FILO-746121 format. One record per residue (C-alpha): x negated, y negated, z negated; residue in one letter. Coordinates in steps of 0.2 Angstrom, whole numbers, padded with zeros to 4 digits, always signed. Example, Ala and Ser with C-alpha at 12.3 -4.5 7.8 and 13.67 -1.06 7.14 Angstrom:
BEGIN
-0062+0022-0039a -0068+0005-0036s 
This chain:
BEGIN
-0509+0118-0066m -0505+0115-0049a -0489+0123-0042a -0488+0129-0023g -0487+0129-0009p -0506+0129-0005y -0516+0127+0010c -0520+0144+0018s -0537+0138+0025l -0546+0131+0008c -0533+0136-0005g -0531+0118-0011g -0514+0110-0015c -0501+0104-0003l -0493+0090-0011r -0475+0082-0008d -0476+0065+0001a -0463+0058-0010t -0468+0064-0027s -0473+0050-0039p -0491+0045-0040g -0494+0052-0023v -0499+0039-0011q -0491+0040+0006n -0508+0041+0016s -0516+0054+0004c -0525+0068+0015w -0516+0082+0005t -0499+0077+0011t -0503+0079+0030f -0499+0097+0034v -0498+0109+0049r -0489+0125+0050s -0496+0142+0057v -0478+0149+0064r -0476+0167+0067g -0464+0175+0080p -0444+0171+0077n -0439+0189+0078v -0420+0183+0076v -0421+0173+0092n -0432+0186+0101g -0447+0174+0101d -0462+0185+0100r -0475+0170+0101r -0484+0162+0086s -0492+0145+0087s -0497+0130+0077i -0487+0115+0075t -0488+0096+0075g -0494+0086+0060v -0479+0084+0047g -0475+0082+0029r -0469+0091+0013i -0452+0082+0009i -0446+0089-0007g -0445+0107-0005n -0447+0108+0013m -0461+0107+0024v -0456+0096+0039v -0466+0098+0054v -0463+0093+0073p -0462+0108+0086e -0480+0112+0094d -0474+0104+0110d -0470+0088+0102q -0481+0073+0096p -0487+0072+0078d -0475+0067+0065l -0477+0047+0062a -0481+0040+0045d -0466+0030+0044e -0455+0043+0049g -0459+0055+0036a -0460+0041+0022a -0442+0038+0022n -0433+0054+0020i -0416+0045+0024n -0422+0040+0042a -0417+0053+0055p -0433+0061+0062v -0430+0067+0079p -0434+0085+0085r -0440+0091+0068i -0438+0109+0063r -0438+0116+0045a -0446+0132+0045l -0437+0144+0032n -0441+0162+0026g -0434+0171+0041r -0450+0165+0051i -0466+0169+0042r -0477+0153+0041t -0493+0148+0033f -0496+0130+0029h -0513+0121+0028c -0520+0103+0028h -0523+0094+0043e -0540+0089+0038a -0545+0108+0036c -0537+0111+0053w -0548+0098+0060q -0564+0104+0051l -0560+0122+0058l -0559+0116+0076l -0576+0108+0073l -0583+0124+0067q -0576+0134+0082i -0583+0121+0094a -0601+0123+0087g -0599+0141+0089i -0592+0143+0106i -0600+0126+0113q -0584+0119+0119h -0568+0113+0111p -0556+0127+0107p -0538+0128+0114d -0529+0123+0098p -0513+0132+0104f -0522+0150+0107k -0532+0146+0091t -0517+0144+0080g -0509+0161+0088a -0525+0170+0083l -0525+0161+0066l -0507+0168+0062f -0512+0186+0065n -0528+0184+0054i -0517+0176+0040f -0503+0189+0042y -0517+0203+0039s -0525+0194+0024t -0521+0202+0007p -0510+0191-0005w -0506+0189-0023g -0492+0183-0034r -0480+0171-0026d -0487+0177-0009d -0502+0166-0010d -0516+0172+0001l -0533+0180-0007i -0546+0180+0006p -0562+0189+0003e -0570+0172+0000s -0557+0169-0014n -0557+0151-0008y -0575+0148-0015h -0566+0145-0033g -0551+0136-0028a -0538+0149-0035i -0546+0147-0052s -0549+0128-0051m -0530+0124-0047r -0525+0131-0065r -0532+0115-0074s -0530+0098-0072e -0548+0094-0069e -0550+0108-0056g -0535+0101-0046c -0544+0083-0047r -0558+0091-0038l -0547+0100-0026l -0538+0084-0021n -0554+0074-0017a -0553+0068+0001d -0566+0078+0012p -0564+0066+0025g -0573+0052+0014k -0587+0062+0006p -0598+0047+0002f -0597+0033-0010p -0599+0015+0001p -0617+0013+0004m -0628+0011+0017d -0640+0026+0020v -0654+0014+0027s -0656+0006+0009t -0656+0022+0000f -0672+0022-0009n -0680+0039-0013l -0691+0034-0027r -0677+0024-0037e -0667+0041-0037h -0681+0053-0042g -0685+0059-0026i -0703+0060-0020f -0709+0065-0004v -0727+0068+0000a -0735+0070+0017s -0744+0087+0011n -0736+0096-0003s -0745+0109-0014r -0738+0123-0004v -0749+0121+0009t -0763+0135+0010p -0780+0128+0004s -0797+0129+0016g -0801+0121+0033p -0792+0124+0049l -0797+0140+0056s -0799+0145+0075h -0790+0163+0070t -0774+0153+0065d -0761+0158+0077p -0754+0141+0077f -0770+0132+0080y -0769+0129+0098k -0750+0126+0098l -0745+0107+0102p -0736+0098+0087d -0721+0096+0097e -0719+0115+0100i -0721+0119+0081i -0708+0105+0076h -0696+0113+0088a -0698+0129+0082t -0695+0124+0064l -0679+0116+0069v -0671+0133+0070y -0678+0139+0053l -0666+0139+0038p -0673+0125+0024s -0675+0138+0010e -0687+0148+0022d -0698+0133+0025l -0709+0134+0011c -0713+0153+0015s -0716+0149+0033a -0729+0135+0027r -0739+0148+0017l -0743+0158+0032a -0754+0146+0041s -0764+0131+0036r -0760+0121+0051r -0741+0126+0050l -0743+0121+0031g -0748+0103+0036i -0735+0100+0050l -0721+0108+0039g -0724+0095+0025a -0708+0085+0022a -0717+0067+0025g -0723+0075+0042t -0708+0083+0050l -0699+0073+0064p -0683+0066+0063q -0676+0079+0076s -0679+0093+0061f -0669+0083+0049w -0655+0080+0061a -0654+0099+0064s -0651+0101+0044r -0634+0094+0048f -0630+0106+0063a -0615+0118+0058s -0627+0133+0056s -0638+0125+0042h -0635+0119+0024e -0627+0102+0028m -0617+0109+0041g -0602+0102+0032c -0607+0085+0037l -0609+0089+0055y -0596+0075+0061d -0594+0065+0045a -0611+0056+0043i -0618+0043+0055i -0635+0038+0051p -0643+0022+0055t -0654+0017+0069r -0668+0015+0058a -0683+0026+0061t -0679+0036+0045q -0661+0038+0047g -0659+0057+0047w -0673+0059+0035f -0664+0047+0023r -0647+0054+0026s -0653+0071+0021y -0660+0067+0004f -0645+0055+0001y -0634+0070+0003c -0645+0081-0008k -0644+0068-0021w -0626+0066-0020n -0623+0084-0021l -0635+0086-0037r -0625+0071-0046r -0614+0076-0061v -0601+0063-0056a -0596+0052-0041g -0598+0065-0027a -0582+0076-0029d -0577+0073-0011a -0593+0079-0005l -0593+0095-0015r -0575+0097-0009n -0579+0095+0009r -0593+0108+0007r -0582+0120-0002r -0569+0119+0012i -0582+0120+0025w -0588+0137+0016r -0570+0143+0015c -0568+0140+0034l -0584+0150+0038s -0577+0168+0040d -0562+0160+0050l -0573+0152+0063s -0584+0166+0064a -0569+0177+0068i -0560+0165+0079l -0576+0161+0088g -0579+0179+0092r -0561+0181+0098l -0560+0166+0109l -0579+0170+0116n -0579+0189+0117s -0573+0202+0129r -0559+0213+0122r -0559+0232+0125g -0546+0240+0137n -0530+0241+0128r -0526+0259+0136v -0514+0272+0129d -0521+0287+0118m -0526+0300+0128r -0517+0316+0125t -0528+0330+0117l -0531+0346+0125s -0525+0363+0119w -0541+0367+0110n -0544+0349+0102q -0536+0343+0085s -0538+0328+0074f -0547+0332+0057t -0555+0322+0043q -0550+0305+0042r -0553+0289+0032v -0545+0272+0032s -0543+0256+0023s -0526+0254+0013p -0512+0245+0023e -0505+0230+0018l -0486+0232+0014p -0473+0224+0026r -0463+0217+0012r -0465+0203+0000s -0474+0207-0017i -0460+0201-0026r -0451+0217-0022e -0465+0226-0030n -0468+0219-0047p -0479+0232-0054e -0493+0229-0040q -0497+0210-0044r -0511+0209-0030i -0510+0217-0012q -0526+0222-0004l -0529+0229+0013g -0527+0228+0032v -0514+0228+0045r -0517+0242+0059l -0514+0234+0076w -0519+0248+0088n -0528+0264+0089e -0539+0271+0102h -0547+0290+0105n -0565+0289+0110m -0570+0305+0119f -0589+0308+0122f -0589+0327+0126r -0581+0333+0142g -0578+0351+0146e -0596+0353+0152g -0604+0344+0139g -0619+0342+0151d -0620+0323+0152s -0631+0311+0141r -0619+0300+0131v -0623+0282+0124q -0611+0275+0111i -0614+0257+0108e -0606+0248+0093f -0603+0229+0091s -0602+0221+0074s -0595+0204+0068i -0605+0196+0055v -0597+0185+0043l -0604+0175+0028p -0594+0187+0016s -0596+0204+0025a -0600+0213+0041e -0589+0224+0050y -0589+0236+0065i -0578+0227+0078s -0578+0237+0094g -0587+0251+0104y -0593+0256+0122r -0595+0273+0127v -0605+0278+0143s -0610+0294+0150a -0624+0298+0161q -0623+0313+0171h -0637+0325+0176s -0631+0324+0195d -0631+0305+0195d -0613+0305+0197r -0605+0288+0192p -0603+0285+0174s -0585+0283+0165h -0585+0269+0152v -0572+0268+0137q -0572+0253+0127k -0561+0246+0113a -0560+0232+0100g -0570+0217+0101v -0585+0218+0111i -0600+0206+0108a -0610+0200+0124a -0626+0202+0116s -0636+0219+0113t -0627+0232+0103m -0635+0246+0093p -0632+0263+0100s -0631+0280+0096v -0638+0292+0110v -0632+0310+0112l -0641+0322+0123d -0635+0337+0130p -0635+0351+0116g -0635+0339+0101d -0621+0341+0089k -0614+0328+0075i -0617+0337+0058s -0608+0323+0048y -0604+0305+0049v -0605+0294+0033d -0592+0280+0034v -0595+0264+0024y -0577+0257+0021i -0568+0245+0009s -0551+0238+0008t -0555+0226+0022s -0562+0238+0035g -0577+0248+0041i -0594+0240+0037h -0606+0253+0043c -0607+0271+0052l -0621+0282+0049k -0623+0297+0061f -0632+0313+0057f -0636+0322+0073i -0643+0340+0073a -0656+0341+0088k -0657+0359+0098p -0673+0363+0088d -0665+0359+0071g -0671+0342+0068e -0659+0330+0060i -0659+0312+0067r -0650+0298+0059i -0643+0283+0067h -0636+0269+0057s -0625+0254+0064v -0619+0240+0055g -0623+0234+0036k -0615+0239+0020p -0614+0221+0016r -0599+0212+0006r -0597+0198-0005r -0583+0205-0017n -0576+0222-0021g -0583+0239-0018i -0589+0247-0002i -0586+0266-0003a -0593+0281+0006i -0584+0294+0014k -0594+0310+0023r -0584+0317+0037l -0590+0334+0039t -0583+0344+0054p -0578+0363+0054e -0583+0364+0072s -0589+0354+0087t -0585+0335+0087v -0580+0329+0104v -0573+0311+0099g -0566+0299+0086f -0550+0291+0084k -0553+0272+0079f -0541+0261+0072g -0542+0242+0073f -0534+0226+0067n -0537+0210+0076m -0556+0210+0075y -0562+0225+0067k -0561+0243+0064a -0551+0249+0049v -0549+0268+0051a -0559+0282+0059i -0555+0301+0061q -0564+0315+0069l -0558+0325+0086i -0564+0343+0085e -0565+0356+0098n -0555+0369+0088t -0540+0380+0092k -0534+0382+0074q -0525+0369+0063n -0538+0364+0050l -0533+0358+0034e -0538+0340+0032v -0547+0338+0014s -0540+0324+0003p -0550+0309+0004v -0564+0308-0009a -0573+0291-0008l -0589+0288-0017w -0599+0272-0022n -0613+0269-0019p -0621+0286-0014t -0614+0302-0012l -0617+0315-0025p -0631+0328-0022p -0627+0346-0018d -0627+0359-0032g -0643+0359-0043n -0646+0373-0055q -0655+0362-0068h -0639+0351-0069l -0623+0353-0076t -0608+0354-0064a -0602+0337-0058l -0585+0332-0066p -0575+0323-0053i -0562+0312-0062p -0545+0312-0055t -0538+0296-0050p -0522+0288-0056h -0507+0293-0046e -0503+0276-0041r -0520+0271-0038a -0523+0262-0022m -0539+0266-0013f -0546+0276-0027p -0565+0277-0027v -0578+0287-0038n -0593+0276-0044l -0606+0289-0045y -0621+0282-0055m -0638+0293-0054p -0647+0281-0066f -0660+0296-0070g -0664+0295-0051g -0664+0310-0039a -0674+0322-0050d -0673+0313-0067g -0690+0305-0064s -0682+0288-0067r -0677+0293-0085l -0694+0289-0092s -0694+0271-0085s -0676+0267-0092l -0676+0250-0101r -0659+0245-0104g -0640+0248-0100i -0628+0233-0096t -0610+0234-0095a -0599+0220-0088f -0584+0220-0099v -0567+0208-0101h -0560+0210-0117g -0542+0214-0112t -0544+0220-0095a -0559+0233-0097g -0575+0238-0091i -0580+0234-0072y -0598+0239-0070g -0615+0245-0075l -0632+0239-0072r -0647+0249-0077f -0664+0241-0079t -0680+0249-0077y -0698+0245-0083s -0703+0247-0065t -0693+0241-0050g -0678+0232-0049e -0662+0234-0058p -0648+0245-0050v -0629+0238-0051m -0614+0249-0050y -0596+0241-0049g -0593+0222-0051n -0598+0209-0062r -0582+0199-0059e -0563+0205-0061f -0549+0198-0052m -0534+0190-0060e -0516+0192-0056p -0516+0176-0045d -0533+0182-0036g -0545+0171-0046g -0562+0179-0050l -0569+0177-0068v -0586+0182-0073s -0587+0198-0085c -0597+0197-0103v -0613+0208-0102e -0618+0219-0116q -0635+0227-0116t -0641+0243-0125l -0661+0243-0125l -0668+0261-0122v -0686+0265-0124d -0687+0279-0109g -0706+0278-0110q -0706+0285-0127k -0695+0299-0123g -0679+0291-0129e -0663+0298-0119r -0646+0295-0117v -0636+0310-0125v -0618+0303-0124q -0610+0291-0113f -0592+0293-0115a -0575+0284-0118p -0572+0278-0135g -0557+0274-0145g -0541+0269-0137k -0534+0253-0141l -0517+0255-0133g -0517+0257-0115r -0520+0273-0104q -0529+0277-0088n -0542+0263-0093l -0559+0264-0102v -0558+0251-0113e -0574+0254-0123n -0589+0266-0121i -0599+0275-0135v -0617+0278-0131a -0629+0289-0142r -0647+0293-0139t -0658+0307-0145n -0666+0294-0156f -0650+0293-0167n -0647+0276-0158h -0628+0271-0157h -0620+0257-0147y -0602+0252-0142v -0599+0245-0126f -0582+0234-0124g -0571+0226-0138p -0567+0234-0153f -0559+0229-0171d -0573+0235-0182g -0563+0252-0187s -0571+0268-0183e -0573+0273-0165i -0568+0291-0161k -0576+0298-0147c -0569+0311-0133d -0582+0323-0135e -0593+0331-0149v -0612+0330-0149l -0619+0347-0149p -0633+0353-0160s -0645+0354-0145e -0642+0338-0136q -0647+0337-0117s -0651+0321-0107a -0638+0312-0096i -0644+0312-0078f -0629+0303-0070a -0611+0296-0075v -0596+0295-0063v -0582+0283-0066a -0565+0281-0056s -0560+0264-0050v -0546+0258-0038s -0542+0242-0029a -0537+0229-0032p -0546+0226-0050d -0559+0240-0049w -0560+0242-0067k -0565+0260-0076f -0550+0271-0076q -0560+0287-0082s -0578+0292-0086l -0587+0308-0085q -0607+0313-0087s -0618+0325-0080q -0632+0332-0090n -0649+0342-0088f -0645+0361-0094r -0661+0360-0104a -0660+0351-0121p -0671+0336-0124c -0682+0333-0140s -0674+0321-0152s -0683+0312-0167r -0677+0298-0179p -0682+0280-0174y -0681+0266-0185r -0666+0255-0181s -0662+0238-0186a -0647+0238-0197s -0631+0234-0189g -0638+0233-0171t -0623+0238-0160s -0608+0233-0170s -0600+0226-0186l -0598+0242-0194q -0613+0239-0206n -0608+0221-0208a -0589+0221-0211g -0573+0224-0201p -0573+0212-0186a -0555+0207-0191s -0561+0199-0206a -0577+0191-0200l -0571+0183-0183a -0552+0186-0182p -0550+0171-0170w -0561+0180-0157m -0547+0193-0155n -0532+0181-0154q -0531+0180-0135e -0543+0192-0129e -0554+0206-0136g -0572+0202-0141s -0588+0211-0141c -0598+0211-0158f -0618+0213-0159t -0628+0211-0175t -0646+0211-0178a -0658+0210-0193s -0669+0194-0194l -0681+0202-0207e -0698+0207-0200w -0695+0198-0183a -0710+0197-0172r -0703+0187-0158r -0686+0180-0154i -0683+0178-0135r -0669+0166-0130i -0658+0169-0115s -0648+0156-0106g -0635+0157-0093g -0635+0157-0074a -0623+0151-0061d -0609+0163-0056g -0611+0172-0074r -0601+0172-0088c -0612+0159-0097r -0619+0144-0087l -0637+0136-0088r -0631+0124-0099s -0627+0138-0113h -0637+0149-0123i -0631+0166-0120s -0639+0178-0133g -0656+0184-0141l -0669+0198-0139w -0677+0201-0156i -0693+0212-0157e -0700+0217-0174y -0715+0222-0183y -0712+0236-0194n -0707+0249-0180g -0689+0244-0178q -0682+0245-0160r -0679+0229-0152d -0661+0223-0152v -0651+0211-0140i -0637+0201-0147i -0625+0191-0137g -0629+0192-0118q -0645+0195-0110w -0646+0185-0093i -0661+0175-0090k -0675+0171-0103e -0678+0152-0105i -0688+0152-0121a -0696+0162-0135y -0704+0159-0152v -0716+0171-0160s -0718+0174-0178l -0733+0180-0190k -0732+0195-0200p -0728+0187-0216n -0717+0173-0209e -0698+0172-0214r -0685+0164-0207i -0677+0151-0219v -0665+0141-0208d -0654+0143-0194v -0644+0130-0186t -0631+0133-0172i -0624+0121-0160w -0608+0124-0151s -0597+0116-0139t -0579+0113-0144m -0569+0116-0128d -0559+0129-0133i -0543+0125-0143k -0536+0139-0154l -0518+0139-0162p -0524+0132-0178f -0531+0113-0177p -0547+0119-0188m -0552+0131-0176q -0562+0122-0162e -0575+0134-0154l -0584+0135-0137g -0601+0141-0131k -0617+0141-0139i -0626+0125-0133s -0642+0125-0146g -0652+0135-0158i -0665+0130-0171e -0675+0141-0183f -0685+0135-0199g -0699+0145-0204f -0710+0147-0220t -0725+0137-0220g -0723+0130-0202r -0715+0118-0190d -0697+0122-0184r -0692+0129-0167f -0677+0120-0158k -0669+0122-0141l -0654+0112-0136r -0646+0113-0120q -0639+0096-0115m -0626+0092-0102s -0615+0077-0099p -0601+0089-0096e -0601+0098-0112m -0593+0084-0123g -0591+0084-0141d -0602+0098-0151q -0603+0105-0168t -0615+0113-0177c -0616+0125-0192v -0633+0126-0202r -0637+0141-0213y -0650+0140-0227l -0660+0152-0237a -0659+0149-0256t -0671+0152-0270p -0659+0167-0274f -0655+0174-0256e -0664+0178-0240d -0656+0176-0223i -0656+0195-0218t -0645+0196-0202s -0636+0187-0187i -0620+0192-0179t -0615+0186-0162w -0597+0189-0157a -0592+0184-0139f -0579+0184-0125n -0578+0177-0108s -0571+0161-0116r -0581+0158-0131m -0595+0162-0143d -0596+0163-0162d -0613+0165-0170v -0614+0169-0190q -0629+0171-0201v -0628+0182-0217r -0638+0181-0233l -0643+0195-0246k -0648+0194-0263p -0668+0193-0267n -0679+0199-0281q -0675+0184-0291l -0657+0187-0292l -0660+0205-0294a -0643+0214-0300q -0635+0197-0304k -0623+0187-0293t -0621+0168-0288l -0605+0162-0295a -0596+0148-0286f -0585+0139-0299g -0571+0127-0295h -0557+0117-0305a -0542+0123-0295e -0538+0140-0287k -0537+0137-0268k -0544+0142-0253p -0562+0137-0249r -0573+0141-0234p -0584+0157-0238v -0602+0159-0236d -0607+0173-0224l -0617+0184-0236s -0617+0202-0237d -0603+0203-0250g -0616+0207-0264q -0623+0191-0267s -0608+0178-0270r -0592+0177-0278s -0579+0164-0283y -0571+0161-0300f -0559+0149-0307e -0569+0137-0319y -0568+0145-0336g -0557+0160-0329g -0558+0177-0321s -0566+0182-0305r -0554+0177-0289i -0552+0191-0276e -0552+0181-0260i -0552+0195-0247d -0535+0191-0241f -0541+0173-0238m -0556+0178-0229r -0549+0175-0212s -0542+0157-0215r -0557+0152-0223e -0570+0158-0211l -0561+0149-0197s -0563+0133-0206m -0582+0132-0208r -0585+0122-0192y -0575+0107-0200h -0579+0111-0218f -0598+0117-0219p -0604+0121-0236r -0620+0115-0244n -0629+0122-0259t -0641+0111-0270y -0652+0120-0282f -0661+0113-0298f -0675+0124-0293k -0681+0128-0276d -0698+0134-0271e -0703+0118-0283r -0694+0111-0297r -0681+0097-0293l -0689+0080-0297t -0676+0068-0290r -0658+0067-0286i -0652+0054-0274e -0635+0046-0270i -0632+0033-0256s -0616+0023-0254p -0608+0016-0239d -0602-0002-0236a -0585+0002-0247d -0596+0011-0260d -0589+0029-0254n -0603+0042-0253i -0612+0042-0238a -0627+0054-0242g -0633+0066-0256l -0651+0073-0257a -0661+0084-0269f -0680+0080-0268h -0692+0094-0274y -0710+0094-0280g -0718+0099-0263d -0709+0084-0254h -0695+0096-0247r -0678+0087-0247v -0660+0096-0245v -0649+0082-0240k -0632+0080-0232q -0627+0063-0224g -0637+0048-0223t -0648+0040-0236c -0650+0021-0235n -0659+0007-0244d -0643+0004-0257r -0646+0023-0264s -0647+0026-0282v -0658+0040-0290s -0662+0050-0305l -0680+0054-0309h -0681+0071-0320l -0695+0071-0333d -0699+0089-0334h -0712+0086-0348e -0698+0082-0359k -0688+0096-0351n -0677+0084-0344e -0661+0093-0334k -0645+0089-0327i -0631+0093-0341s -0615+0084-0334l -0607+0083-0317l -0592+0071-0315m -0582+0071-0300v -0569+0057-0295y -0554+0063-0284e -0543+0052-0273e -0529+0059-0262a -0537+0077-0261g -0554+0069-0257r -0569+0067-0270k -0573+0050-0267k -0585+0048-0282g -0600+0057-0290l -0610+0055-0306e -0624+0065-0313f -0630+0064-0332r -0645+0072-0340s -0648+0079-0356n -0658+0063-0360l -0645+0051-0356g -0650+0046-0338q -0635+0044-0328t -0633+0039-0308i -0616+0036-0302r -0607+0031-0284i -0589+0026-0288v -0578+0015-0277p -0573+0000-0288e -0555-0005-0289n -0548+0011-0284k -0535+0022-0292h -0541+0039-0294f -0530+0055-0296h -0542+0063-0308s -0559+0065-0315l -0566+0082-0317t -0581+0085-0329i -0591+0100-0328f -0603+0105-0342s -0619+0112-0334l -0630+0116-0350d -0623+0128-0363p -0636+0120-0376a -0627+0103-0374a -0612+0096-0384e -0595+0099-0378a -0590+0085-0366p -0578+0072-0372n -0568+0060-0362i -0582+0047-0358p -0583+0028-0360s -0585+0016-0345f -0596+0001-0352p -0600-0004-0334s -0583-0002-0324f -0565+0002-0329k -0558+0016-0316p -0539+0019-0316r -0537+0037-0320l -0521+0048-0319d -0529+0062-0329k -0546+0070-0334v -0550+0088-0333i -0564+0094-0345i -0572+0110-0341n -0584+0116-0354e -0598+0129-0350f -0591+0146-0348p -0591+0157-0363v -0593+0176-0362v -0579+0186-0367g -0562+0192-0363g -0559+0194-0344n -0570+0178-0341q -0586+0179-0332e -0602+0183-0340p -0612+0167-0336i -0629+0165-0340e -0635+0148-0333s -0631+0135-0320c -0644+0134-0306v -0637+0121-0295g -0621+0113-0287i -0611+0117-0270w -0601+0105-0259t -0589+0107-0246v -0587+0092-0235s -0577+0087-0220q -0589+0090-0205h -0593+0071-0197t -0601+0072-0180r -0610+0055-0183d -0616+0060-0200e -0614+0042-0206l -0603+0046-0220g -0596+0061-0232l -0580+0066-0236e -0581+0079-0250f -0568+0092-0250d -0574+0101-0265d -0588+0101-0278i -0593+0114-0291g -0607+0121-0300p -0617+0137-0296i -0621+0149-0310f -0629+0165-0313i -0617+0179-0317s -0621+0196-0323r -0612+0210-0314n -0601+0221-0325n 
């Protein structure tokens, strides 16, 4: 993890030039400082310094009027450096890379069409930095979050990417020699997107010259080119990649297009195809897994600077409104309702440890805008200017002009940053009144204003300026409703945008200003007799910028309830619930809240996604949606309990498998929930309270067949017993679904910007034949594949592949995210899906097999933001009936437990009593990734015909296989040409009677089988000293085993353990017969050899 300081422009690391391993010429060691006013000396100017270095714990830079610090001067810290000033805590400073500063100037030059003044730019940059939110250790947290840099600098790999030199984005290569076909790039002169058919004279582009069409396409973004080609046959031909001129490909490297980050970095050759090849060369480098870190870092820095360059370009190239003193209100005017963004504190965050992240703005000045005089007979035009950034859009200024009926000269008021282009306007004719104003505001400023103007005839006209658009966080709505006539507004501005607004009303009395009630994303409707009263949550007393999330998922009149298909919650295991998404069978899904949460240092992490399926078309309605059990924290919704009128129950959020106690009791007559409202507040926006709004009339209820354990592990056992490691660092979500009577299994993959990436498998959507409701386990993000089953098909084999990138406290526990899944079915081919990526590293797999006595019954998917854990469970079939499979072993020690339903399998010490292993379950389950269990039965669907054992070069066991009459093979390891086999003669009733296991240093190194007819196969390393030989009797009719004789070899043994067939009586198990053997082997990723940890017989045991 990298320690500060960090670059205020890109969020990357600033490194000490004298640190070991840091080259003196490294780009991260060249820094500038944006210096604020020195209030001690009375200096009120801010500026940008020259280029300097970090020497030890001090940033050493020259004054702004001095030349840059020479390399040799900074390299030797003992050499005197003239006129160097070390900036200290009394002068507020922000540091940045010299390379980032030059890229910023390059971007600004492309906006204002001339090189910017660096001193004026630096002074403005300080004010922008000073108004930027900050987090722990006073590090800046811009709205862009530095495009992942805050999270990347926590790891060594992330720091390596941040330190890649953006000034050298390409590996050494001549672009002119770049062969497109060799790198998998095929460019046709006429691609498939071209509309078919002959050229038509009605084509609007038919008569235009090629040069004009190509000159027009230069201004089109690359992602819109394909859509434009579909509009016209001629445009489709001229817009093909092979026919576009070099001027088009050169325009891709302009600062406003996709390769703008290379605006000044790439110099194409003078060959005819220079820009064309350069474009595809850059695209190919950005697609590569490795070798393009510098190019990716340059693109990230370029994106980080986009907001700043847009702001500075507007400030440097725009007219600012007059800075006038606030006009005094007349005797009958007063300020009334107001809404504003939160203001940043003036002191360091270290003085307020309870608030780890500070969001907000700094109010620089305020202006009173008046548009109604004493007579009120003028026509008023209010023009608003906006500033459009890659991350958001804000109101930046206004201009008011009055046009009198007698043609008197108009008086113009203006304030803020005024754009030179045409501005949207609001016109007030004589007699018009402002009914109310909707203000779209966030912690960063005002994004949009919507005026509702009442005409003299009663008509309401709506004028909207700005757009409610923002990359991160929440935009709230505040409705300012006047009590009398509105005559003006009071606007507050920071450097470049509006951050506050207040009504000025024409009233003689002092009106009580109502408390600010912020809503998002819509305002709740007025009272409706068909709905219950809307409960308004009470925000936490220390909440900053509290917002009520109003979520009318039923639509304006409840019409959308019939098309409701699912509810998805965005959850973090320890932080809480951050958002809800409602999916409909018709139309796009609606998202409320956020799908990311902000960590204490400002980094963004994607939440996990839990989905409840609702069948609105069949009349299913949500009748309960309330906070669930408290897990130890107040003022936080940690989980949500949802119930429907079809008796479907679901828990959103983490829990430990214990009973969830709901805050509200379901009435006998249940009414459908129409909307829910949650209270959130900056900076993390997690749900702090939750209330629901119902229809007054009850809805009909009826039972609905539900798959067992669809919502939690309550039907499958406590979560603390099944997956305790999932709750060690972060609470986890648990979902379970039946695998019986499955009709179709849909598979979801991840996506960019989500909790699981494209290289992962995130969850399953299972549909059923027998009327059971559909179930989603894991996270449903994007469907990538599916497999269909016939009515009588059963799943008999499930294999799960997982990455091993998460290291837990115990070395045996290496988990990660799911990368592959495979299903085996009865009587058909297998289905397999692997998501392969070079970045995944080592992977492991766990295979679950149905046995002759057990069927695969359900699958459980536990997940949190860091890892997944998928477990498949078994249940006894009709052959086992009321009996149990008893797994016997010679010594009482912990072994991995098979994930049965607790009724089909048990352990017992060989010849002794049953072992109660519940207290060992946590440890045993956590070992299964390294010690998978395998079962080999003497009779599967067909009878066992042959046992095969294969040795490796040292005569250790390399593979074990059981062959059956239908050519089915159950094996582990690798079989080779040195294998030995035992063929069973079923006509003579031949069967296995003895199992002999040779143990060396805790590992089973040798294995021997003997039949009741005397046949023997053996794989035992020669010339080795064995700790013990364990002999298991598998046939109650056979003679009691004795110490064997070894005519062919003489193993050295310390002891021999003889285990006779268990006898019924006393406290021993009532054993009927031996049906197979089980093995536990250490997992080997290459599967070239086996190391058995334990081997034992499998018996049929009668339950007492």
